C-alpha positions in Angstrom: 26.9 145.4 -94.8 28.7 143.2 -97.4 32.5 143.0 -97.1 34.7 142.9 -100.2 37.9 141.1 -99.6 41.0 141.7 -101.7 44.8 141.9 -101.3 44.8 145.6 -102.0 48.6 145.6 -102.4 48.1 143.5 -105.6 45.3 145.6 -107.1 46.6 147.9 -109.8 45.9 151.7 -109.6 44.2 151.6 -113.1 43.1 149.1 -115.7 45.7 148.8 -118.5 44.4 149.9 -121.9 43.6 147.2 -124.4 46.5 147.1 -126.9 45.7 148.3 -130.4 45.1 145.4 -132.8 42.8 142.8 -134.2 40.5 140.8 -131.9 37.6 138.3 -132.1 34.7 139.7 -130.1 31.1 139.1 -129.3 28.7 142.0 -129.9 27.0 142.5 -126.6 25.1 145.8 -127.1 23.9 147.8 -130.1 21.9 150.9 -129.0 20.4 153.4 -131.4 20.9 157.0 -130.1 20.0 160.4 -131.5 23.0 162.6 -132.2 23.3 166.4 -131.8 22.8 167.0 -135.5 19.4 165.2 -135.6 20.7 162.0 -137.0 21.0 158.5 -135.7 24.2 156.8 -134.3 24.7 153.3 -133.1 26.6 152.7 -129.9 28.3 149.3 -129.8 29.8 147.2 -127.0 32.0 144.1 -127.6 33.4 141.5 -125.3 36.8 140.2 -126.5 36.8 136.5 -126.9 40.4 136.1 -128.2 43.4 136.3 -128.1 45.0 135.9 -124.8 45.2 138.2 -121.8 42.5 140.6 -122.9 39.8 137.9 -123.1 36.6 139.1 -121.3 37.5 142.8 -121.6 34.9 145.2 -123.0 35.6 147.6 -125.8 33.2 150.1 -127.3 32.6 151.7 -130.7 30.2 154.1 -132.3 28.8 154.1 -135.9 28.0 157.7 -136.8 25.0 158.7 -138.9 23.7 155.3 -139.7 20.7 157.0 -141.2 22.9 158.1 -144.1 24.6 156.2 -146.9 28.0 157.2 -145.6 27.2 156.0 -142.1 25.7 152.8 -143.4 29.1 151.7 -144.7 30.1 150.9 -141.2 26.9 149.1 -140.4 27.4 146.9 -143.5 31.0 146.2 -142.5 29.8 145.2 -139.0 27.1 142.9 -140.5 29.6 141.2 -142.8 32.1 140.8 -140.0 29.4 139.0 -138.0 28.7 136.7 -141.0 25.5 138.3 -142.2 25.3 139.5 -145.7 22.9 142.5 -145.6 20.0 142.3 -148.0 16.7 144.1 -148.5 16.2 147.5 -147.0 16.9 147.1 -143.3 19.0 145.5 -140.6 17.7 144.7 -137.2 20.6 145.4 -134.9 19.1 143.0 -132.3 19.9 140.2 -134.8 23.6 141.1 -134.5 23.8 140.8 -130.7 25.5 137.7 -129.5 27.3 137.2 -132.8 31.0 137.0 -133.1 33.0 139.3 -135.4 36.5 140.6 -135.9 37.3 144.1 -134.7 40.2 146.4 -135.2 40.9 148.6 -132.2 42.9 151.8 -131.9 43.5 154.3 -129.0 41.9 157.6 -128.4 42.2 160.2 -125.7 39.0 160.8 -123.7 39.4 163.6 -121.2 43.1 162.9 -120.6 42.6 159.1 -120.4 43.8 156.7 -123.1 41.1 154.3 -124.1 40.7 151.5 -126.7 37.9 151.9 -129.2 36.7 149.8 -132.1 38.0 151.5 -135.3 36.8 149.0 -138.0 35.4 145.5 -138.7 37.3 142.8 -140.5 35.9 140.0 -142.7 
């Protein structure tokens, strides 16, 4: 059986929440999911690349109802933040994976746990 060694006295009890703020991040996942109302949402995962002590941490976001004009505003902002000017009639979310963008994070309470979440995209 593999043994994991650590100085357990130095391991924190929980992972500190990523502070609210602006970060440069790589889009590492963009998954289309059906929502409860019959629409389409986009679950996003980002790896923070700067600044400082949160580099390498993962933060998630969700674009709601990307099958509607209101929901597509967020998708357009994400694309522009990644340096892609949307044109035509569609966006292939796979083309955004691996690109770097600027994200704005905030905190939200999920089942009593404070978590960082992507709130917006900056460009």
